[in-house]
C-alpha angles and dihedrals in degrees: 000000000000110000090227089070096050114100091210098042094109095047121102116245093259092053091048089054092050090049092049092050091049092052091050094046119110088225096056113121119209095200095193091053091053091045089056091048093054091048091048092051103043106003094245115144105206110211120229091253088066097051092103088052089053092048091051091049091052093048093046093049092048091048093048090055097038093243136135117238091256093051091046089055091049092050097052099081093053106028112070093181093058091043091052092047090054092050090049090053095046098047120085107224093209116167140115140194117278091000096167112017097187089062091050091048089052091053091049090053092050093048092048092050090047092053092048091051091051090055090051092047091041093233100127100164102061109113123227101230125209127183120200105200117205090010095173108193094353104261094131094049093048091045089056092048092051091048095049093045091051088059090053091250113149106159098086141103126202124198120192119193135184138162091233113089091195091055092048091050091054092044091055091053091055091207124133143167127263094262090064092051090059088065093060114094116241095251090062097047087095087078094058123095128188117254112166099164125107112250128210112187126186110201119191116234111244093230104042144357096280116123133219114213120209120191116186137162099227123189098178145011139206113269111267091232089072096050095078089064099047131068134172132208138182108246138160107218094209091062119099094227113086119224092240139022091226119100114232131233092205129019116190117198108164130166094353105091092066088076092061133075115254095254090051090048089054092050092047092050091049090054091046091052089053089057093050121095118238105275091020127124142240115205120201131179115275110277093012123136094353088161091068114114107169119177093218097050135059127200114242117226103242126151096219110017128071097215134161128195125211109237102170139019 
């Protein structure tokens, strides 16, 4: 082999030895290999600025299970509990209450109009269905529930989904720290209840008997009256199978698509449109997926909300 093609040709002999030992070590992390694995499993393209986050997630998962990095890699195809733990560590559960109020106001308007139409048509029991995609720890779903309840709307159902089992477990609890409460406008504080006890929750893994333990110092919780309207489910958005058989009146998918390649974004949006009722809406983050030109959807002219309406099957 020509020395010009060797990656270690300019290294002194001692450095070559160190490099060789590192490559042979069971704790060596080929970051690009792990990046490709994460993308293959959930579609997320981790940017280079998050490589240290990925490395930390790998090390923490290996340590929790008493494995070397090499053995962790070997376990992933056959051990769903370890795979899920790694995904939970890698994903950034970034969300907050009332993150984008114009989107919430748009949903309230749609739900109010839907309820009024049901009264006219005398079909009072049809639920107004909302799907919060990539819901993280549930703040968006609970924000929507608080907003709808404050308008005396009761005929609604909210589904929050995420690929992180740990995030879904916390969302179901509906319990958060005091910093999160500060983000809730005063008119919605009526849906907050004190809860100062420390919670330890063991959540069964959906695929085996492994447990996820969540410890959180929780100062408050969402009012129990809202919980009958909100449900959460583990779901990988790149999968063909939807999380529910029900078509949705509003699908909210904000600040998630940016982690996917453009062709995956297009596929995800196509599947979301299939889950939308005729006349229903898909709400994206402002400036998100502006390349999308579906034949069965039209973009609504709105100064603050990136919203699309389904116009044909």
